[in-house]
C-alpha positions as a printed NumPy array, in Angstrom:
array([[ 101.362,  -84.115,  110.565],
       [ 101.884,  -87.577,  111.647],
       [ 102.874,  -90.479,  109.229],
       [  99.886,  -92.421,  110.127],
       [  97.173,  -89.573,  109.582],
       [  96.248,  -91.23 ,  106.277],
       [  96.81 ,  -88.146,  104.347],
       [  97.924,  -88.661,  100.733],
       [ 101.557,  -87.497,  100.094],
       [ 100.383,  -84.917,   97.501],
       [  98.446,  -82.943,  100.285],
       [ 100.814,  -83.557,  103.171],
       [ 103.907,  -82.195,  101.173],
       [ 101.998,  -79.632,   99.152],
       [ 103.894,  -76.051,   99.452],
       [ 102.351,  -74.031,  102.237],
       [ 103.874,  -70.705,  101.269],
       [ 105.143,  -69.05 ,   98.091],
       [ 108.696,  -69.639,   99.669],
       [ 108.029,  -73.482,   99.309],
       [ 107.286,  -73.355,   95.491],
       [ 109.869,  -75.039,   93.472],
       [ 111.085,  -73.527,   90.165],
       [ 108.382,  -71.054,   88.864],
       [ 110.786,  -68.162,   89.843],
       [ 109.49 ,  -65.414,   87.874],
       [ 105.864,  -66.188,   88.776],
       [ 106.653,  -66.453,   92.591],
       [ 108.472,  -63.22 ,   92.622],
       [ 105.723,  -61.321,   90.969],
       [ 103.068,  -62.721,   93.225],
       [ 105.265,  -62.041,   96.239],
       [ 105.475,  -58.341,   95.122],
       [ 101.653,  -58.453,   95.087],
       [ 101.381,  -59.698,   98.557],
       [ 103.755,  -57.219,   99.695],
       [ 101.752,  -54.178,   98.268],
       [  98.145,  -55.765,   98.508],
       [  97.706,  -55.149,   94.604],
       [  96.387,  -58.323,   93.302],
       [  95.119,  -58.582,   90.363],
       [  92.939,  -61.212,   88.691],
       [  95.022,  -64.108,   87.779],
       [  94.758,  -67.015,   85.047],
       [  97.346,  -69.56 ,   85.662],
       [  97.944,  -72.016,   82.796],
       [ 100.315,  -74.873,   82.077],
       [ 100.658,  -78.458,   81.827],
       [  99.144,  -80.744,   85.118],
       [ 101.166,  -80.972,   87.782],
       [ 103.238,  -77.881,   87.591],
       [ 102.034,  -76.311,   90.558],
       [  99.374,  -73.943,   89.86 ],
       [  96.683,  -75.111,   92.112],
       [  99.621,  -75.161,   94.986],
       [ 100.815,  -71.496,   93.895],
       [  96.887,  -70.454,   94.342],
       [  96.417,  -71.937,   97.904],
       [  99.867,  -70.802,   99.162],
       [  99.135,  -66.991,   97.785],
       [  96.115,  -67.25 ,   99.785],
       [  97.935,  -68.42 ,  102.989],
       [ 100.301,  -65.869,  102.549],
       [  97.722,  -63.006,  102.174],
       [  95.689,  -64.067,  105.312],
       [  96.016,  -65.294,  108.661],
       [  95.167,  -69.318,  108.947],
       [  92.178,  -68.608,  111.127],
       [  90.551,  -66.339,  108.231],
       [  91.957,  -67.292,  104.855],
       [  89.406,  -70.273,  104.749],
       [  86.441,  -67.638,  105.082],
       [  87.947,  -65.41 ,  102.277],
       [  88.595,  -67.884,   99.857],
       [  85.878,  -69.991,   97.637],
       [  87.427,  -73.054,   95.835],
       [  85.68 ,  -74.372,   93.1  ],
       [  86.613,  -77.505,   90.549],
       [  84.944,  -76.15 ,   87.222],
       [  85.052,  -79.756,   86.287],
       [  82.103,  -80.989,   88.496],
       [  80.596,  -77.222,   88.688],
       [  80.827,  -75.961,   85.177],
       [  77.34 ,  -74.845,   84.128],
       [  75.734,  -71.429,   84.129],
       [  73.65 ,  -71.926,   87.063],
       [  76.905,  -72.114,   89.471],
       [  78.241,  -69.167,   88.276],
       [  74.938,  -67.14 ,   88.555],
       [  74.143,  -68.554,   92.093],
       [  77.542,  -69.678,   94.237],
       [  80.046,  -67.634,   92.614],
       [  77.607,  -64.528,   92.123],
       [  76.736,  -64.815,   95.895],
       [  80.128,  -65.253,   97.376],
       [  81.569,  -62.586,   95.035],
       [  78.981,  -59.909,   96.306],
       [  79.427,  -60.354,   99.992],
       [  81.268,  -57.385,  101.443],
       [  84.289,  -57.496,  103.556],
       [  85.017,  -55.594,  106.973],
       [  87.358,  -52.699,  107.128],
       [  90.084,  -54.953,  109.274],
       [  91.07 ,  -58.23 ,  108.805],
       [  91.714,  -58.927,  112.404],
       [  89.016,  -61.217,  114.362],
       [  88.135,  -59.726,  118.076],
       [  86.768,  -61.946,  120.825],
       [  83.538,  -60.826,  122.18 ],
       [  83.543,  -60.173,  125.777],
       [  80.686,  -62.136,  127.712],
       [  81.941,  -62.34 ,  131.03 ],
       [  82.483,  -65.25 ,  133.213],
       [  79.599,  -67.258,  131.439],
       [  80.971,  -67.019,  127.951],
       [  84.309,  -68.48 ,  129.475],
       [  82.469,  -71.497,  130.36 ],
       [  82.827,  -70.666,  134.359],
       [  80.182,  -71.661,  136.755],
       [  79.193,  -68.733,  139.225],
       [  78.716,  -69.178,  142.809],
       [  75.093,  -68.339,  143.382],
       [  75.113,  -69.114,  146.719],
       [  77.838,  -66.43 ,  147.583],
       [  80.232,  -68.671,  149.286],
       [  83.757,  -67.408,  149.52 ],
       [  86.156,  -69.611,  147.633],
       [  89.677,  -68.389,  147.248],
       [  90.923,  -70.872,  145.129],
       [  87.825,  -70.888,  142.457],
       [  88.498,  -66.851,  142.292],
       [  91.831,  -67.421,  141.706],
       [  91.176,  -69.884,  138.777],
       [  88.669,  -67.456,  137.446],
       [  91.349,  -64.752,  137.302],
       [  93.953,  -67.009,  135.763],
       [  91.49 ,  -68.132,  133.219],
       [  90.427,  -64.326,  132.268],
       [  94.043,  -63.407,  132.019],
       [  95.052,  -66.409,  129.932],
       [  92.096,  -65.823,  127.455],
       [  93.178,  -62.186,  127.062],
       [  96.81 ,  -63.157,  126.5  ],
       [  95.246,  -65.389,  123.641],
       [  93.33 ,  -62.918,  122.154],
       [  96.318,  -60.643,  122.161],
       [  98.662,  -62.881,  120.527],
       [  96.192,  -63.869,  117.697],
       [  95.475,  -60.075,  116.933],
       [  99.375,  -59.876,  116.845],
       [  99.497,  -62.781,  114.465],
       [  96.71 ,  -61.465,  112.345],
       [  98.476,  -58.308,  112.123],
       [ 101.768,  -59.825,  110.548],
       [  99.465,  -60.732,  107.413],
       [  98.752,  -58.294,  104.646],
       [  94.837,  -58.939,  105.247],
       [  93.607,  -57.042,  102.148],
       [  89.956,  -56.083,  101.858],
       [  88.815,  -58.42 ,   99.371],
       [  88.095,  -62.14 ,   98.953],
       [  89.494,  -64.752,   96.502],
       [  87.56 ,  -66.882,   94.219],
       [  89.784,  -69.849,   92.702],
       [  88.265,  -71.59 ,   89.66 ],
       [  90.251,  -74.978,   89.093],
       [  90.058,  -76.351,   85.487],
       [  88.606,  -73.089,   84.176],
       [  88.956,  -74.8  ,   80.708],
       [  86.035,  -77.05 ,   81.276],
       [  83.538,  -74.143,   82.034],
       [  81.111,  -73.741,   79.113],
       [  81.126,  -70.643,   76.882],
       [  78.056,  -69.422,   78.265],
       [  79.483,  -69.663,   81.804],
       [  82.341,  -67.988,   81.021],
       [  80.344,  -65.123,   79.274],
       [  78.784,  -64.755,   82.383],
       [  81.732,  -64.909,   84.775],
       [  83.123,  -62.069,   82.822],
       [  80.141,  -59.65 ,   83.792],
       [  80.527,  -61.003,   87.692],
       [  84.281,  -60.069,   87.486],
       [  83.628,  -56.478,   86.302],
       [  80.652,  -56.116,   88.517],
       [  82.801,  -57.073,   91.962],
       [  86.273,  -56.476,   91.579],
       [  86.487,  -54.106,   94.022],
       [  85.97 ,  -56.617,   96.789],
       [  86.676,  -59.911,   94.967],
       [  89.717,  -61.341,   93.357],
       [  89.236,  -64.562,   90.795],
       [  91.971,  -66.875,   90.133],
       [  91.439,  -69.048,   87.184],
       [  93.432,  -72.084,   86.374],
       [  93.61 ,  -74.293,   83.351],
       [  95.553,  -76.292,   81.22 ],
       [  94.603,  -75.096,   78.03 ],
       [  94.531,  -71.284,   77.918],
       [  93.125,  -71.316,   74.43 ],
       [  89.722,  -72.56 ,   75.74 ],
       [  89.188,  -69.478,   77.697],
       [  87.394,  -66.802,   76.031],
       [  89.326,  -63.719,   75.156],
       [  86.996,  -61.165,   76.838],
       [  87.494,  -63.235,   79.93 ],
       [  91.435,  -63.899,   79.73 ],
       [  92.016,  -60.21 ,   78.98 ],
       [  90.827,  -59.189,   82.5  ],
       [  93.263,  -61.474,   84.055],
       [  97.255,  -61.223,   84.546],
       [  98.486,  -64.167,   82.784],
       [ 100.977,  -66.481,   84.173],
       [ 102.628,  -69.468,   82.323],
       [ 103.574,  -72.377,   84.31 ],
       [ 106.671,  -74.397,   83.028],
       [ 106.961,  -78.251,   83.356],
       [ 109.242,  -78.851,   86.244],
       [ 112.592,  -79.849,   84.931],
       [ 114.058,  -83.448,   85.949],
       [ 116.647,  -82.215,   88.226],
       [ 114.137,  -79.926,   90.485],
       [ 111.677,  -82.798,   90.451],
       [ 114.434,  -85.439,   91.616],
       [ 115.548,  -83.321,   94.153],
       [ 112.098,  -82.816,   95.716],
       [ 110.963,  -86.385,   94.98 ],
       [ 114.148,  -87.715,   96.918],
       [ 113.631,  -85.431,   99.882],
       [ 109.948,  -86.863,  100.177],
       [ 111.267,  -90.564,   99.754],
       [ 113.67 ,  -89.969,  102.361],
       [ 111.473,  -88.474,  105.022],
       [ 108.596,  -91.005,  104.511],
       [ 111.477,  -93.939,  104.456],
       [ 112.65 ,  -93.016,  107.61 ],
       [ 109.128,  -93.069,  109.131],
       [ 108.522,  -96.434,  107.402],
       [ 112.28 ,  -97.893,  107.466],
       [ 112.084,  -98.23 ,  103.993],
       [ 115.138,  -97.225,  101.965],
       [ 114.488,  -96.504,   97.908],
       [ 117.416,  -97.002,   95.525],
       [ 118.191,  -94.179,   92.973],
       [ 117.16 ,  -96.428,   89.887],
       [ 113.742,  -96.682,   91.552],
       [ 113.329,  -92.928,   91.992],
       [ 114.508,  -92.353,   88.471],
       [ 111.683,  -94.847,   87.215],
       [ 109.172,  -92.774,   89.105],
       [ 110.296,  -89.519,   87.65 ],
       [ 110.248,  -91.75 ,   84.13 ],
       [ 106.781,  -92.56 ,   84.68 ],
       [ 105.529,  -89.238,   85.74 ],
       [ 106.324,  -87.341,   82.704],
       [ 107.071,  -84.022,   84.124],
       [ 103.909,  -84.24 ,   86.442],
       [ 104.918,  -83.295,   89.984],
       [ 101.72 ,  -84.808,   91.355],
       [ 101.871,  -87.9  ,   89.44 ],
       [ 105.3  ,  -88.709,   90.66 ],
       [ 104.545,  -88.057,   94.342],
       [ 101.294,  -90.623,   94.125],
       [ 103.55 ,  -93.28 ,   92.073],
       [ 106.287,  -92.581,   94.949],
       [ 103.6  ,  -93.229,   97.592],
       [ 102.722,  -96.541,   95.744],
       [ 106.019,  -97.832,   95.205],
       [ 107.203,  -96.947,   98.836],
       [ 103.912,  -98.892,   99.952],
       [ 105.096, -102.033,   98.006],
       [ 108.629, -101.876,   99.4  ],
       [ 107.159, -101.727,  103.174],
       [ 105.096, -104.807,  102.46 ],
       [ 107.894, -106.96 ,  101.257],
       [ 109.081, -109.496,  103.442],
       [ 112.361, -110.16 ,  104.664],
       [ 114.331, -112.432,  102.248],
       [ 111.987, -111.575,   99.863],
       [ 113.506, -111.877,   96.034],
       [ 110.993, -110.24 ,   94.162],
       [ 112.797, -106.989,   92.604],
       [ 110.924, -103.768,   92.415],
       [ 112.421, -102.59 ,   88.8  ],
       [ 111.319, -100.222,   86.318],
       [ 108.77 , -102.557,   84.848],
       [ 107.14 , -103.099,   88.219],
       [ 106.892,  -99.581,   88.691],
       [ 105.48 ,  -99.004,   85.093],
       [ 102.828, -101.75 ,   86.02 ],
       [ 101.808,  -99.667,   89.347],
       [ 101.715,  -96.435,   86.911],
       [  99.156,  -98.095,   84.537],
       [ 101.844,  -97.834,   81.687],
       [ 101.519, -100.605,   78.933],
       [ 104.557, -102.982,   78.888],
       [ 106.628, -102.631,   75.997],
       [ 105.61 , -106.181,   74.517],
       [ 101.924, -104.771,   74.582],
       [ 103.191, -101.916,   72.19 ],
       [ 105.393, -104.252,   69.864],
       [ 102.549, -106.692,   69.557],
       [ 100.123, -103.921,   68.46 ],
       [ 102.786, -102.717,   65.967],
       [ 103.384, -106.12 ,   64.627],
       [  99.308, -106.168,   63.826],
       [  99.816, -102.884,   61.719],
       [ 102.666, -104.411,   59.505],
       [ 100.171, -107.46 ,   58.769],
       [  98.222, -105.174,   56.418],
       [  95.194, -106.796,   57.619],
       [  92.548, -104.916,   59.281],
       [  90.956, -107.761,   61.209],
       [  94.497, -108.532,   62.797],
       [  94.706, -105.082,   64.151],
       [  91.271, -104.602,   65.301],
       [  91.797, -107.814,   67.359],
       [  95.092, -106.145,   68.472],
       [  93.168, -102.92 ,   69.582],
       [  90.393, -105.035,   71.456],
       [  93.363, -106.743,   73.413],
       [  94.64 , -103.351,   74.698],
       [  91.537, -101.779,   75.518],
       [  90.512, -105.195,   77.344],
       [  93.711, -104.972,   79.363],
       [  92.466, -101.485,   80.788],
       [  95.446,  -99.458,   79.319],
       [  95.283,  -95.738,   78.799],
       [  94.74 ,  -95.442,   75.321],
       [  96.143,  -91.8  ,   75.262],
       [  99.412,  -93.59 ,   76.976],
       [  99.33 ,  -96.016,   74.237],
       [  99.207,  -93.479,   71.446],
       [ 102.204,  -91.748,   72.806],
       [ 104.008,  -94.845,   72.634],
       [ 102.915,  -95.894,   69.434],
       [ 104.041,  -92.094,   68.141],
       [ 107.547,  -92.846,   69.346],
       [ 107.578,  -96.156,   67.442],
       [ 106.289,  -94.49 ,   64.614],
       [ 109.22 ,  -91.799,   64.622],
       [ 111.719,  -94.191,   65.16 ],
       [ 110.618,  -96.557,   62.679],
       [ 112.153,  -97.085,   59.172],
       [ 108.85 ,  -98.698,   57.85 ],
       [ 107.321,  -95.021,   57.442],
       [ 108.395,  -92.374,   55.206],
       [ 108.186,  -88.77 ,   56.173],
       [ 104.73 ,  -88.023,   54.735],
       [ 103.337,  -91.227,   56.919],
       [ 104.883,  -89.861,   60.176],
       [ 103.336,  -86.461,   59.675],
       [ 100.148,  -87.944,   59.275],
       [  99.911,  -89.889,   61.929],
       [ 101.136,  -87.168,   64.022],
       [  98.658,  -85.194,   63.002],
       [  95.66 ,  -87.798,   63.732],
       [  97.029,  -88.852,   67.261],
       [  97.008,  -85.206,   68.126],
       [  93.197,  -85.044,   66.953],
       [  92.568,  -88.188,   68.708],
       [  93.919,  -86.871,   72.118],
       [  91.925,  -83.828,   71.446],
       [  88.834,  -85.866,   71.295],
       [  89.378,  -88.02 ,   73.99 ],
       [  89.81 ,  -84.894,   76.316],
       [  86.119,  -83.877,   74.899],
       [  84.756,  -87.208,   76.017],
       [  85.227,  -89.352,   72.5  ],
       [  85.341,  -93.126,   72.908],
       [  89.021,  -94.408,   73.426],
       [  88.24 ,  -97.639,   71.294],
       [  87.173,  -95.689,   68.395],
       [  90.227,  -93.135,   68.431],
       [  92.604,  -95.781,   68.59 ],
       [  90.917,  -97.884,   65.843],
       [  90.953,  -94.504,   63.719],
       [  95.009,  -94.161,   64.149],
       [  95.782,  -97.525,   63.481],
       [  93.397,  -97.651,   60.565],
       [  95.486,  -94.667,   59.308],
       [  98.775,  -96.404,   60.313],
       [  97.881,  -99.368,   58.247],
       [  97.473,  -97.336,   55.079],
       [ 100.518,  -95.29 ,   55.739],
       [ 102.852,  -98.441,   56.213],
       [ 101.231, -100.302,   52.885],
       [ 101.805,  -96.989,   50.866],
       [ 105.516,  -96.888,   52.182],
       [ 105.96 , -100.39 ,   51.584],
       [ 104.972,  -99.913,   48.108],
       [ 107.106,  -97.043,   47.372],
       [ 110.249,  -99.121,   48.776],
       [ 109.649, -101.821,   46.344],
       [ 109.625,  -99.588,   43.571]])
């Protein structure tokens, strides 16, 4: 794949086989055994974002079938877009009910010279050169067909199809109940791979029909090794050299999410490639944080100072400024939580209350709640906790 094909690096460097997957040792070894034996159960893959769940599911399918077949045997759906019961009853049920041929191989149909795109000599003229070309083309086609059939035989080619349902935790409860019945009815010819971040949002009757695999967040050492290899490979193509502190900053903003790390790396390298010789602008941690959309420390400090003012209007104005700047409220809350934990202005009870409220706010935002209201709610509680803690200290 060329460097100029425009493919995002996340897709360009996605593992193509199970051997390419990093860190998830137990999951990979179990799935490799399933590939060798052809005994693949329904799977439920869950874990934090960017830990390799979708990549493992696709790599598994590529190990099961020849490249010419796996696209026809696999239906990949993103449940965040197609999560209603109508999709389950129509698209998924229709694909799951399709039967599969006994052999996984493809054989080319023999249609004579016309099928090979060869023009016949209708006037009976003897042309040895043309006859030799026809013979050569026929021989080459037969050899190609034999090679394709041999390649197909190297794969297990199990007699079933696979439906990958990504972000299955966003599927409605009614649709999950309907999916349960489809899994039961078509388990002989179809395997389901459900992928989600929150396994608790999958109904128990559906989860009990699948083998569960928990994906761990990638450790920093594994992520750094992979990100450094990508940076060096792309750097050679674009004549860009990334420093170790820049790679460390990319890993810091990713938060254990490999997908986010590779995307941030691509942005940083594009910025480095666009620099002119003699440019004195240094791409440091602050610039990389800005590229990743993380709020600078002074934004969090300003918001925290407004909480210490013990005035609701001051706090609300600071919250409005944060929202107007377009920062992610979930990221702001995570940084605020760190601030609350380290602060001496709060007592233990206040820290506990704020941690619970921040967790509730994040859960509501995942369900589509308004970010401004959730941030105001957390900051309002912080005002009260800081005031109560200050009164106790004065006594």
